[in-house]
C-alpha positions in Angstrom: 0.0 0.0 0.0 1.2 3.5 -0.8 0.7 6.1 2.0 1.0 9.8 1.1 0.9 12.5 3.7 0.8 16.3 3.2 1.3 18.8 6.0 -0.8 21.5 4.2 -0.5 24.4 6.6 3.2 24.7 5.8 2.7 24.7 2.0 4.2 27.7 0.2 2.3 27.1 -3.0 5.3 26.4 -5.3 3.2 24.0 -7.5 6.0 21.4 -7.9 3.8 18.6 -6.5 1.0 19.4 -9.0 3.5 19.4 -11.9 5.1 16.1 -10.9 1.9 14.2 -9.6 -1.1 16.0 -11.2 -3.4 13.0 -10.5 -2.8 13.3 -6.7 -2.3 17.0 -6.1 -3.9 20.3 -7.2 -3.7 23.9 -6.1 -6.5 25.4 -4.1 -8.0 28.5 -5.7 -9.0 29.8 -2.2 -5.5 30.0 -0.6 -3.0 28.9 -3.3 -1.9 25.9 -1.3 -1.6 22.3 -2.4 -4.5 19.8 -1.9 -3.9 16.1 -1.7 -6.9 14.7 -3.6 -9.1 12.0 -2.0 -7.3 12.4 1.3 -8.5 12.4 4.9 -7.5 15.2 7.3 -6.4 14.6 10.9 -4.7 17.3 13.0 -3.5 19.3 9.9 -2.1 16.2 8.1 -3.8 15.0 5.0 -3.3 11.3 4.3 -4.1 9.2 1.2 -3.9 5.4 1.4 -3.9 3.7 -2.0 -3.3 0.3 -3.4 -2.4 1.8 -6.8 1.4 1.4 -7.0 1.5 3.4 -10.2 1.3 6.6 -8.2 4.4 5.8 -6.2 7.1 7.2 -8.5 5.3 10.5 -9.3 4.5 11.1 -5.6 8.1 10.3 -4.5 9.3 12.8 -7.1 6.9 15.4 -5.8 8.1 14.7 -2.2 11.8 15.1 -3.3 11.0 18.3 -5.2 9.1 20.0 -2.4 11.2 22.8 -1.0 9.6 22.8 2.4 9.6 18.9 2.7 6.0 18.6 3.7 5.1 15.5 1.6 5.9 12.1 2.9 5.5 8.9 0.8 5.7 5.4 2.2 5.4 2.1 0.5 4.1 -0.4 3.1 
């Protein structure tokens, strides 16, 4: 299972995650921050659990490119 976590409140809106993983991330028109699609929020952390391993590489690239390091990707 692929587990992706986004700490949205620290997002600076650089858009790298959307460019590298457009099927998992989009930018909010309200505040210009990243949104992890189909995720659940708990205490400021947005988490997506998926059995689709095809998203792993693009999300790992988004995590590496994030300048504030708020995206975590785990393959469990």
